[in-house]
N, C-alpha and C positions, 0 to 999 in steps of 0.2 A: 504494500500500500504506500503510495507516494503522497506527499503533502503538496498537492497541486495548488493549494490556496496561497502558498508562499509567493507565487508569481504576482499575486494581487496586493502584496504588502506595500504600504507607503514607503517612500525612501526614508532610510534612517531607522527603521524598526528591525531589531534583530530577530532571527528565526527562533532562538532559544534563550532561556534564562538559566541562572545557576544559583539556586538557593544555598548551595554549600559554601558560598562565600561568607555566610554568617554561621555561627555556632548555634544560634537560637534566635527566636523572635526578640528575646530580651536584649541581645546584643544590638540588633537593629534599632530598638527603641533607645538604648543608651547613646548610640552614635547620633541618632536624630536629635536627642535633647542637647547634645554638645554642639553639633553643627549648626542648629537653628535656634540656639538659646534665646537670642534677642528678637526673633521673628514672631509675629502673631500666629497663634495656633487656632484660635476660635473667637467668635464674637456672639454674645447672647444678650439681647436687650441693651445694646450699646456698651456692654462691658467686655473688653478685650482680655484674652488670656494668652500669654506668651508661652513658648515651649519651655522656658526656664520655670515659669510658674507651674506648668503641668508636671515638670520634673520634680519640683520640690513638694507639691501637694501629693502626688502619687507615691513618692518615696516615704512621706510621713504616714499615709494611710497603709502602705505596704508594710512598714515597720510595725504598725499597730496590729495588722492581721497576723504577722509573725509572732507578736507578743501574746496573741490569744492561744497559741500552741496548736493551731491546726496542723494536721499531718501534711507533709509535702504532697502536692497534687490534689489537695482537697478541693471539692467543687464549691465554688462561691457564686451564687446567683446574683444577677443584676436585673432589677425590675424598675427601669428608669426610661423616661422618654428622651427626646433629644435636648438634653440640658448639659451644662458643663460638668456636672457631677459624674455623668456617664463615662467620659474620657478618663477622668481621674480614677474612678473605680476600676475600670478595665485595666489601665496601666498598673495600678496598685496590685491587683490580683495576680497579674502575670509576673510582676517584679518580686512578689512575695513567694513565687514558686507554686502557685495554685492554678486551677482551671476555671475559666469563666463559663458561666451558664447563662446565656442571654434569655430573658423572659419577657414576652410581650406584655406591656403594661395594661393592655386591653383585655387580657385573659379573664375568663370567668373563674370562679372558685374551683370548679371541677377541673378545668384545664391547668390551672396553677398547681393544684394538688398532684395531678399526674406527673407534671414535669419535675417538681421538687422531689417526689418519691423516686421517680425513674432515675434521676441524676444522682440522688443521694446527697444533695447540697446540704451542708451543715451551717452555712452562713448566707445572708442575703443583704444586698444594698438596695433599698427601696425608697421611692418617693412617698411621702406621707399621704398623698392623694389616693394611693392604691392600697394603703395599709388595711382598710376595712375588708378587702377581698382576702388578704393574707390571714387576717384574724379568723376568718371562717374555717380555715383548714390547718392552721399552723400546728395544732396539737397532734395532727395525723401525719406530720412530716418529720424528717430527721433534723430540721433546723434547730440550732442551739444559739445562734447569734443573729441579731437584727441590727443593721446600721440604717438609721432612719434619716433620710434627707428631706429638706424643705426647699421649696422653689427658689428662695432668695439666698441660699447658702453661699454661693460664690459670686454674687452680684455686687459686692462691695459693702463696707460697713454702714454707709449712709443709705444706699438704695435698697440693699438686700432685705433688711427687716420690713420695709414698707411693702415690698413685693410679697413676702411671706404673709404679712397681715392681710393684704388684699385678697390673696388666694384663700386663706382660711376663713375670714370673717365677712368680706364683702361679696366675693364670688361664691363663697360656701362650696369650695371644690374639695374639701377634706372631710369626708363623712366620719362620723363618730366610730371609734373602734376600741377594743380592749383585748389584750393578749392573755391576760391572766398569768402573771409572771411566776410560774411554778415549774418544777422539773428542771431547773438550771438554765432556763432561757434568759438571755441578756438582751436589752435594747439600748443602743447607744446612738445619740445624735451624730450625724455625719461630721459636723464641725468639731465636736468633742473628740471623736476618733482621730481626726487629723491633728488636733492640738496635743493629745496625749502621745500620738505617734512621733511628734517632733522631739520628744524626750528620749526616743529610742533611735537606734541606728539600723537602717535597712541592711540585712545580712545577704551576702552573695548566695545564690541558689544554684543547684546542680541541674540545670535544664539543658536538654539537647534538642536537635531538630526533630527527634522522634517523640519528645514529650508532648502530652496533650495540652493544647492551648485553650480550645473551646469545645463545649458540647453545644452545637447549634441545632436547635430543634426545628423540624420541618413544619410546614403549614398545617398539616393534619386534614387536608381536604378529602382524603380517602379513608380516614380512620384516625386512631390515636397518633399523635405526633411522635416521631422517632428522633433520637439524639444523634446527629451526624458528628463523628469524632474527627475534629480538625486539629492536626498537630502543628507544632511550631514551623515545621517544614512547609506544610500546606499554606499557612498564612504568609510566611516570607515569600513563597513562590507567587502567591496572588498579588502581593505588593509589587514585586519585581515585574510581573506581567503587566500590571496596570501602568507602572512607570515607563516600561519599554514602549507601550502602545501610545501613551499620551505625550511623552517627552518631546518628540519631534515637532508636534504642533505647539506645545507650550513655549518652546524656544522661539517661535516666530511671533508669539503674542507679546512677550516682554513682561509686562506687569500682570502677574498671575492673579493678583488680588482682584482684578476686574472680572474674573471668570465666575459665573454663577452656574451651579450644577443642581439639578433636581432629579431624583429617582422616583418616578411616579408609577403607581400601580392601582387600578388599571389606568393607562394613559388617557383613554378616551373619556373617562369620567371627569378629567380635570381640564383638558384643553380642547377647545373647538378651533382655535386659530392661533398660530405661532408667528413670532416675528424673527425667528432665527432657525437655522437648520436643526432638525432633531436627529441625534445620533443614537440609533437603536442598537441594543445589545441583548444578551441572554446569559443567565447563570442560574444557579440553584444553591440552596443552603449547603448541599453536599459538595459543591465546587467552590466554596468561599465566595459565592456570587459572581465568579469569574468563569467565562466560557468563550463567548464570541462577542465581537463588537464590529460595527461599521467603522471604517477609517475616520479619524477625527477631523480630517480635512474635507469630508463629504459636504456637498452643498445641496444635494437632493435627497429626499426621503426615499429609500430603496424598497421598503416593504419587506426587507429581510432582516435577520438578526446578525448579519455580517460574517466576518471571517474568524476562524479560531485564533486566539491570541498566542503569543510566542510560547513554545514548549507544549502546546496543547494539540492533541489529535482528536479529530471528529470522524466517526464512521457512521454511515447510514446502513442499518442492518435489517434484513427481513426476519420473519418469525423463526427461521431455521438458524439464524445467527450468521448468515452470509452477508458480506459487505456488498452494498449496491453500487452500481456505476452512477456517475453524475447524471442527474435528471430523473433518477428512479427514487420512489418514496420508500420510507421505512422508519424504524425507530432511531432517533438520534442517540448515539453512544459516545462517550467522552473518556479520554485518558489524558492524564497530565499530573504534574507535581502538586497541583492545588486541589486535586480530587481527594475527598475524605478517605480515611483508612477503613471505615465501616460504620455500622450503627452500634451505638453504645449498648453493650450487654444483649445484643440480638444477633447471634451468629447465623441463624437461618435467614433472617432478612438481609444480612450482609452478603451471604452466599448467593441469594437470589438477585442481588443488585448488580453483580459483576459477571461478565462473560468469561469464557474460557481463555480469551486473550487479554484479560485484565481491563477491558473497557467497562465503564459503568453505564448501565441502562438507565436512561433518563425518564422513560415513559412518554416522551414527546415524539410525535410523528412529524417528520420533515423531509425536505428534498434539498440536496446540495447541487448547485449548478457547476458548470465547467470552470468557473472562475474561483469556486470555493465558497461562495455565498450560500447560506442556508435559509430556507423559508420554513417556518413552523406551520403545520396544518392543524394539529389538534393534539389532545392527550390520548394516549393509546387506550387507557381504561374507559374513556368516554365514547369510543368508537361504537357505532350502531351498525349491525349487519342485517340488511333488509334483502331477503331473497338472494343471499350470496353477495350482494353489493356492499362495499364499505361506505358508510355515511359518516362524515365528521361533523359533530354538532356545531363547531364554529362556522363552517361554511354554510350550513343550514340556517343558523341564527342570523348570519349576515344577510342572507337572502330575505328572510322574513322581516328583518328590521327595515327593509326598504318600503314596507307598507306604512303609509301615513297613520299617525295616531298611536304608534307603538313606542314605549319608553325603553323597554328591554325585554328579552325573552331568553328561554333556556330549553334545550331539547334533550330528551332522554329516550332510551329504547325500552320497550315493554314486550314481554313474551307474547308471541303470536303464533298460533298453530299453523297458519298457512305460509307466513313470510319468515318465520323464525323470530324476528323482532319487528315491531311496528313503532313508528315515531310518534311520540307525544310531545307537544310544545306547551310550555307555560308562558303566558304573556301578561306583561304589565302594560296597561294602556293609559293614555291621557285624553283619549277621545271616547266619551261614554257611548257614542253611537256606533263604535267599531264592533263588528260582529264576527263570528267564526267564518261565515260565508265570505266576508270581505278578505279575511286572511287567506282563505283557501284560494280565492280568485287571484290574489297577489302571488301566491306560491306557484300557481299554474303559469304565471308570466315569467317568474325568475328561477324556478327549480324544475329539474327533470322529474319524471314520474315517481321513481323509487325514493326520491329525497323529500317528497311532500309528506307533511304530517297526517296521520290518520286520526289523531285526537288533538284537540285544542282546548286548553283550560285557562281561564282568566284568573289572575291573582292580583291582590293589592300590592304585594312585594314578593321578592324571591329570597330564599335563605342564602346567606353569605357568611364567609369567614370575617374575622375582624379586620382583615386587610382588603376586603372587597371582592374576593373570589366567590363566584356562585357555587353553592354546594349541591352539585347534581345528585350526590348520594342521598341527600335529605329529600330531594324531589322523588327519587326512585323509591325511597322507603314508604312514601305516602301516596304514591301513584295508584 
C-alpha cells in the first residue's frame, strides 16, 4: 500500500513525524514553558495568562497532588468547561505523574457515575457549577479527593471575586449540593490547593512515552462510553502532526495572535454563512482528535475531510478486510502514532477495534479519491439494507431536508419481512401544514425508489447527545 496522498501535501509539510525526540509529554511541556515563558498562553474575560504563569500554577497544584500521596499513574478526573483552570489542572496532573480523565461537564449523574467507576478516578477537579451532579453519585464512586473550582478563581484579585459572586448569586448557576463528608472524603478549594502546593516542591516523575497520559472517553452514541487509552507517545505525536500541518501556513501569517480557531460540532447548527474559508478535518477520541485535514492554504470548501496528516495511514477496507482502490467505498481505517493503544480494561472491545494489520476500524464509511482526499458517507452501524441495497441515513436525510418546512430529520431501519429492512424517518417541522404526503412527494423528486421512507413520524424534537449528535439508537428503541 502506497501513500499516494503525499503527492497532494502542501510545500513544507513533512511526510512523517518523530515523537521519540521527546522522552515524554512532560518533557515537551517543560520545554514549552521555558521557550515561551513570556508569551501569552490564554485569555479569558480579558484576563491574560502567560506560559510562565501556567508553569508556576500547574507546578504548585502538581506538588499538592503529590503531597496527597496518590499512587503514580492514579486517575484524576477533570470536570471543567473551557476556563483557565482546565489548562492548569491538566498540566498539574501530568506533571505530578498521574493520568487525566476528561469528563464532560454536561454529563448526567448516570453518565458521570459510569465514567468515574470505569476509570477508577480517586480525585477530581470540578467547577462548583456541576458539583450538584457529582453529589448525587459520589458515594458510589472511588473518589476520595475533590478540588472545587469557582468561575473567578484565576481572573484576578479584583475581578475574580465579582465574577464568582455573579455566577453564584445573580445568575444562580451553582445549584445547592452537599457531599456528606464521611468515609475520608476531602474537599479543597482550587485556590487553596495551589496556595498550599507552593509550600511544596514538585518532584520529578518517572514517565515514559508508553505511560498513560489520558483516558479519553468516547461519545457513547452507540452505548456506554469507553475509555480510549492515550499514552504520552500518542499525545506528543498528535502535537507534532498538528504543528507539521499548520506551521507552513502560520509562517506566512506572521502575527499568530490574529488567528481565530473554532471547532464546531455539528457545523451546520452554528453557521449559515462564513466570511472566511472553512478548513474541514476529521478525528476521533481514539486518535487524539487527529486524523485528516484539508490543507490550511485551501480557499475553497472541498466537501471532504482532507488528507491524512504526517505519519498517518488511511485505508478504505471492505467487510472482508481488503483494502479498496481509490474511488471505491468502504470503512475508513487508520494507523499512526497518535492512535490509542486500546480501550481501558476492555480487551475484547480493543481486539474488535483493530484489524489484523494493526489498522483501527473507525466505523465511518468513506471513499478516498486518487489525490488522497476522503469523503465521509455515513456511520457503518447506521447503514440500512433495503432489499440488498445499502442506504446511508445521511444521504437520505439530506434529500428529505430539501422539503420546505423541515427543521431536521433522522432515518433508521426497521425489520421488514419483504425488504429485510424498511426506512422510517422522524421529522421535526416548523410548518404545521406539512404532511406525510408532502414529504413523500418530495422524496419521489430527490430519492430513488429503495431510498424512500416507508414510514414517516413527526416529532417535536429528536434525542441527542450533549454535544448535539442525534441518537439513532434511542429512535430505534422506541420505533
